[in-house]
mmCIF file of the C-alpha atoms, coordinates in Angstrom:
data_MODEL
# 
_entry.id   MODEL 
# 
loop_
_atom_site.group_PDB 
_atom_site.id 
_atom_site.type_symbol 
_atom_site.label_atom_id 
_atom_site.label_alt_id 
_atom_site.label_comp_id 
_atom_site.label_asym_id 
_atom_site.label_entity_id 
_atom_site.label_seq_id 
_atom_site.pdbx_PDB_ins_code 
_atom_site.Cartn_x 
_atom_site.Cartn_y 
_atom_site.Cartn_z 
_atom_site.occupancy 
_atom_site.B_iso_or_equiv 
_atom_site.pdbx_formal_charge 
_atom_site.auth_seq_id 
_atom_site.auth_comp_id 
_atom_site.auth_asym_id 
_atom_site.auth_atom_id 
_atom_site.pdbx_PDB_model_num 
ATOM 1   C CA . MET A 1 1   ? -5.563  10.061 6.537   1.00 0.00 ? 1   MET A CA 1 
ATOM 2   C CA . LYS A 1 2   ? -6.888  6.740  7.738   1.00 0.00 ? 2   LYS A CA 1 
ATOM 3   C CA . TRP A 1 3   ? -9.876  6.629  10.033  1.00 0.00 ? 3   TRP A CA 1 
ATOM 4   C CA . ARG A 1 4   ? -10.957 3.624  12.105  1.00 0.00 ? 4   ARG A CA 1 
ATOM 5   C CA . LYS A 1 5   ? -14.610 3.020  12.742  1.00 0.00 ? 5   LYS A CA 1 
ATOM 6   C CA . ASP A 1 6   ? -15.863 5.263  15.500  1.00 0.00 ? 6   ASP A CA 1 
ATOM 7   C CA . ALA A 1 7   ? -12.479 7.093  15.622  1.00 0.00 ? 7   ALA A CA 1 
ATOM 8   C CA . GLU A 1 8   ? -12.380 10.752 16.600  1.00 0.00 ? 8   GLU A CA 1 
ATOM 9   C CA . GLU A 1 9   ? -9.262  11.523 14.627  1.00 0.00 ? 9   GLU A CA 1 
ATOM 10  C CA . GLY A 1 10  ? -7.401  10.138 11.598  1.00 0.00 ? 10  GLY A CA 1 
ATOM 11  C CA . ARG A 1 11  ? -3.823  8.920  11.159  1.00 0.00 ? 11  ARG A CA 1 
ATOM 12  C CA . ILE A 1 12  ? -1.469  10.037 8.371   1.00 0.00 ? 12  ILE A CA 1 
ATOM 13  C CA . VAL A 1 13  ? -0.498  7.067  6.197   1.00 0.00 ? 13  VAL A CA 1 
ATOM 14  C CA . ALA A 1 14  ? 1.339   8.802  3.351   1.00 0.00 ? 14  ALA A CA 1 
ATOM 15  C CA . GLY A 1 15  ? 3.057   12.190 3.104   1.00 0.00 ? 15  GLY A CA 1 
ATOM 16  C CA . GLY A 1 16  ? 2.377   14.807 5.712   1.00 0.00 ? 16  GLY A CA 1 
ATOM 17  C CA . ASN A 1 17  ? 5.805   16.319 5.528   1.00 0.00 ? 17  ASN A CA 1 
ATOM 18  C CA . GLY A 1 18  ? 5.040   19.340 3.375   1.00 0.00 ? 18  GLY A CA 1 
ATOM 19  C CA . THR A 1 19  ? 5.121   19.689 -0.364  1.00 0.00 ? 19  THR A CA 1 
ATOM 20  C CA . GLY A 1 20  ? 8.207   18.244 -2.124  1.00 0.00 ? 20  GLY A CA 1 
ATOM 21  C CA . ILE A 1 21  ? 9.940   15.576 -4.100  1.00 0.00 ? 21  ILE A CA 1 
ATOM 22  C CA . ASN A 1 22  ? 11.472  13.526 -1.277  1.00 0.00 ? 22  ASN A CA 1 
ATOM 23  C CA . LEU A 1 23  ? 10.187  10.000 -0.626  1.00 0.00 ? 23  LEU A CA 1 
ATOM 24  C CA . ASN A 1 24  ? 8.366   11.179 2.452   1.00 0.00 ? 24  ASN A CA 1 
ATOM 25  C CA . GLN A 1 25  ? 6.542   13.948 0.662   1.00 0.00 ? 25  GLN A CA 1 
ATOM 26  C CA . LEU A 1 26  ? 3.713   14.351 -1.887  1.00 0.00 ? 26  LEU A CA 1 
ATOM 27  C CA . TYR A 1 27  ? 2.892   17.267 -4.165  1.00 0.00 ? 27  TYR A CA 1 
ATOM 28  C CA . SER A 1 28  ? -0.844  17.548 -5.004  1.00 0.00 ? 28  SER A CA 1 
ATOM 29  C CA . PRO A 1 29  ? -1.871  13.897 -4.387  1.00 0.00 ? 29  PRO A CA 1 
ATOM 30  C CA . GLU A 1 30  ? -5.008  13.043 -6.347  1.00 0.00 ? 30  GLU A CA 1 
ATOM 31  C CA . GLY A 1 31  ? -5.843  9.372  -6.725  1.00 0.00 ? 31  GLY A CA 1 
ATOM 32  C CA . VAL A 1 32  ? -5.429  6.755  -4.051  1.00 0.00 ? 32  VAL A CA 1 
ATOM 33  C CA . ILE A 1 33  ? -6.105  3.091  -3.966  1.00 0.00 ? 33  ILE A CA 1 
ATOM 34  C CA . VAL A 1 34  ? -5.227  0.283  -1.589  1.00 0.00 ? 34  VAL A CA 1 
ATOM 35  C CA . ASP A 1 35  ? -4.297  -3.238 -2.871  1.00 0.00 ? 35  ASP A CA 1 
ATOM 36  C CA . ASP A 1 36  ? -5.174  -6.590 -1.309  1.00 0.00 ? 36  ASP A CA 1 
ATOM 37  C CA . LEU A 1 37  ? -2.061  -6.446 0.848   1.00 0.00 ? 37  LEU A CA 1 
ATOM 38  C CA . GLY A 1 38  ? -3.015  -3.084 2.334   1.00 0.00 ? 38  GLY A CA 1 
ATOM 39  C CA . GLN A 1 39  ? -0.330  -1.192 0.411   1.00 0.00 ? 39  GLN A CA 1 
ATOM 40  C CA . ILE A 1 40  ? -1.368  2.343  -0.415  1.00 0.00 ? 40  ILE A CA 1 
ATOM 41  C CA . TYR A 1 41  ? -0.796  3.729  -3.967  1.00 0.00 ? 41  TYR A CA 1 
ATOM 42  C CA . VAL A 1 42  ? -0.948  7.481  -4.527  1.00 0.00 ? 42  VAL A CA 1 
ATOM 43  C CA . ALA A 1 43  ? -1.027  9.468  -7.745  1.00 0.00 ? 43  ALA A CA 1 
ATOM 44  C CA . ASP A 1 44  ? 1.460   12.154 -6.817  1.00 0.00 ? 44  ASP A CA 1 
ATOM 45  C CA . ARG A 1 45  ? 0.209   14.538 -9.463  1.00 0.00 ? 45  ARG A CA 1 
ATOM 46  C CA . GLU A 1 46  ? 2.771   17.404 -9.547  1.00 0.00 ? 46  GLU A CA 1 
ATOM 47  C CA . ASN A 1 47  ? 5.713   15.016 -9.153  1.00 0.00 ? 47  ASN A CA 1 
ATOM 48  C CA . HIS A 1 48  ? 4.461   13.004 -12.148 1.00 0.00 ? 48  HIS A CA 1 
ATOM 49  C CA . ARG A 1 49  ? 4.849   9.676  -10.328 1.00 0.00 ? 49  ARG A CA 1 
ATOM 50  C CA . ILE A 1 50  ? 2.917   6.927  -8.556  1.00 0.00 ? 50  ILE A CA 1 
ATOM 51  C CA . MET A 1 51  ? 4.018   6.236  -5.015  1.00 0.00 ? 51  MET A CA 1 
ATOM 52  C CA . ARG A 1 52  ? 3.481   3.087  -2.894  1.00 0.00 ? 52  ARG A CA 1 
ATOM 53  C CA . TRP A 1 53  ? 3.353   3.374  0.851   1.00 0.00 ? 53  TRP A CA 1 
ATOM 54  C CA . TYR A 1 54  ? 3.481   0.462  3.323   1.00 0.00 ? 54  TYR A CA 1 
ATOM 55  C CA . GLU A 1 55  ? 1.446   1.228  6.363   1.00 0.00 ? 55  GLU A CA 1 
ATOM 56  C CA . GLY A 1 56  ? 3.687   2.285  9.246   1.00 0.00 ? 56  GLY A CA 1 
ATOM 57  C CA . LYS A 1 57  ? 6.603   3.350  6.976   1.00 0.00 ? 57  LYS A CA 1 
ATOM 58  C CA . GLU A 1 58  ? 7.874   6.969  6.999   1.00 0.00 ? 58  GLU A CA 1 
ATOM 59  C CA . GLU A 1 59  ? 8.804   6.898  3.309   1.00 0.00 ? 59  GLU A CA 1 
ATOM 60  C CA . GLY A 1 60  ? 7.102   5.646  0.192   1.00 0.00 ? 60  GLY A CA 1 
ATOM 61  C CA . GLU A 1 61  ? 8.682   4.315  -2.953  1.00 0.00 ? 61  GLU A CA 1 
ATOM 62  C CA . ILE A 1 62  ? 8.218   5.239  -6.576  1.00 0.00 ? 62  ILE A CA 1 
ATOM 63  C CA . VAL A 1 63  ? 6.550   2.490  -8.493  1.00 0.00 ? 63  VAL A CA 1 
ATOM 64  C CA . VAL A 1 64  ? 5.722   4.310  -11.752 1.00 0.00 ? 64  VAL A CA 1 
ATOM 65  C CA . GLY A 1 65  ? 7.197   7.470  -13.288 1.00 0.00 ? 65  GLY A CA 1 
ATOM 66  C CA . GLY A 1 66  ? 9.579   9.646  -11.364 1.00 0.00 ? 66  GLY A CA 1 
ATOM 67  C CA . ASN A 1 67  ? 11.425  10.343 -14.587 1.00 0.00 ? 67  ASN A CA 1 
ATOM 68  C CA . GLY A 1 68  ? 10.230  13.910 -15.032 1.00 0.00 ? 68  GLY A CA 1 
ATOM 69  C CA . LYS A 1 69  ? 7.089   15.052 -16.868 1.00 0.00 ? 69  LYS A CA 1 
ATOM 70  C CA . GLY A 1 70  ? 6.736   13.617 -20.294 1.00 0.00 ? 70  GLY A CA 1 
ATOM 71  C CA . ASN A 1 71  ? 4.993   11.290 -22.712 1.00 0.00 ? 71  ASN A CA 1 
ATOM 72  C CA . GLN A 1 72  ? 7.399   8.356  -22.865 1.00 0.00 ? 72  GLN A CA 1 
ATOM 73  C CA . SER A 1 73  ? 6.264   4.941  -21.548 1.00 0.00 ? 73  SER A CA 1 
ATOM 74  C CA . ASN A 1 74  ? 8.244   5.508  -18.319 1.00 0.00 ? 74  ASN A CA 1 
ATOM 75  C CA . GLN A 1 75  ? 6.942   9.019  -17.707 1.00 0.00 ? 75  GLN A CA 1 
ATOM 76  C CA . LEU A 1 76  ? 3.637   10.577 -16.612 1.00 0.00 ? 76  LEU A CA 1 
ATOM 77  C CA . ASN A 1 77  ? 2.142   13.979 -17.107 1.00 0.00 ? 77  ASN A CA 1 
ATOM 78  C CA . TYR A 1 78  ? -0.093  14.842 -14.203 1.00 0.00 ? 78  TYR A CA 1 
ATOM 79  C CA . PRO A 1 79  ? -1.417  11.362 -13.188 1.00 0.00 ? 79  PRO A CA 1 
ATOM 80  C CA . ARG A 1 80  ? -4.852  11.343 -11.483 1.00 0.00 ? 80  ARG A CA 1 
ATOM 81  C CA . GLY A 1 81  ? -6.860  8.159  -11.116 1.00 0.00 ? 81  GLY A CA 1 
ATOM 82  C CA . LEU A 1 82  ? -5.690  4.642  -10.185 1.00 0.00 ? 82  LEU A CA 1 
ATOM 83  C CA . SER A 1 83  ? -7.320  1.243  -10.469 1.00 0.00 ? 83  SER A CA 1 
ATOM 84  C CA . PHE A 1 84  ? -6.330  -2.419 -10.279 1.00 0.00 ? 84  PHE A CA 1 
ATOM 85  C CA . ASP A 1 85  ? -7.656  -5.318 -12.265 1.00 0.00 ? 85  ASP A CA 1 
ATOM 86  C CA . ASP A 1 86  ? -8.146  -8.881 -11.041 1.00 0.00 ? 86  ASP A CA 1 
ATOM 87  C CA . GLU A 1 87  ? -4.541  -9.693 -11.902 1.00 0.00 ? 87  GLU A CA 1 
ATOM 88  C CA . GLU A 1 88  ? -3.193  -6.720 -9.848  1.00 0.00 ? 88  GLU A CA 1 
ATOM 89  C CA . ASN A 1 89  ? -2.178  -4.726 -12.835 1.00 0.00 ? 89  ASN A CA 1 
ATOM 90  C CA . LEU A 1 90  ? -2.236  -1.013 -12.081 1.00 0.00 ? 90  LEU A CA 1 
ATOM 91  C CA . TYR A 1 91  ? -4.019  1.342  -14.449 1.00 0.00 ? 91  TYR A CA 1 
ATOM 92  C CA . VAL A 1 92  ? -3.127  5.061  -14.356 1.00 0.00 ? 92  VAL A CA 1 
ATOM 93  C CA . SER A 1 93  ? -5.114  7.899  -15.760 1.00 0.00 ? 93  SER A CA 1 
ATOM 94  C CA . ASP A 1 94  ? -2.303  9.953  -17.256 1.00 0.00 ? 94  ASP A CA 1 
ATOM 95  C CA . ASP A 1 95  ? -4.231  13.285 -17.524 1.00 0.00 ? 95  ASP A CA 1 
ATOM 96  C CA . TYR A 1 96  ? -2.228  15.578 -19.711 1.00 0.00 ? 96  TYR A CA 1 
ATOM 97  C CA . ASN A 1 97  ? -1.057  12.760 -22.010 1.00 0.00 ? 97  ASN A CA 1 
ATOM 98  C CA . HIS A 1 98  ? -4.685  11.863 -22.608 1.00 0.00 ? 98  HIS A CA 1 
ATOM 99  C CA . ARG A 1 99  ? -4.101  8.163  -22.038 1.00 0.00 ? 99  ARG A CA 1 
ATOM 100 C CA . ILE A 1 100 ? -4.531  5.288  -19.644 1.00 0.00 ? 100 ILE A CA 1 
ATOM 101 C CA . GLN A 1 101 ? -1.392  3.288  -18.975 1.00 0.00 ? 101 GLN A CA 1 
ATOM 102 C CA . LYS A 1 102 ? -1.192  -0.275 -17.670 1.00 0.00 ? 102 LYS A CA 1 
ATOM 103 C CA . PHE A 1 103 ? 1.619   -1.348 -15.398 1.00 0.00 ? 103 PHE A CA 1 
ATOM 104 C CA . GLU A 1 104 ? 2.515   -4.763 -14.016 1.00 0.00 ? 104 GLU A CA 1 
ATOM 105 C CA . ILE A 1 105 ? 3.372   -4.079 -10.376 1.00 0.00 ? 105 ILE A CA 1 
ATOM 106 C CA . ILE A 1 106 ? 5.926   -6.384 -8.728  1.00 0.00 ? 106 ILE A CA 1 
ATOM 107 C CA . LEU A 1 107 ? 5.084   -6.889 -5.065  1.00 0.00 ? 107 LEU A CA 1 
# 
């Protein structure tokens, strides 16, 4: 949900269409971060992927993972936290793999 200052209600900016694997759904979202362009990144924990949502869009896109649960470099295993560095590289806390992965995100 996104809340404007002094708002009385929020607005859904990602998901909100029940639990699932479709691009308009999330399953146990945990981490969220917004980049300098206002794009919303969500650690979609149970789907083992990181989603990017553009404000106003009804669907997100997979930017990391989405290749099933696993420990390969293109897989995640219950991702949680997200962070960007000064060069806009995305860092993902890959919980059950006990690692932090770094990804160069193409805008």
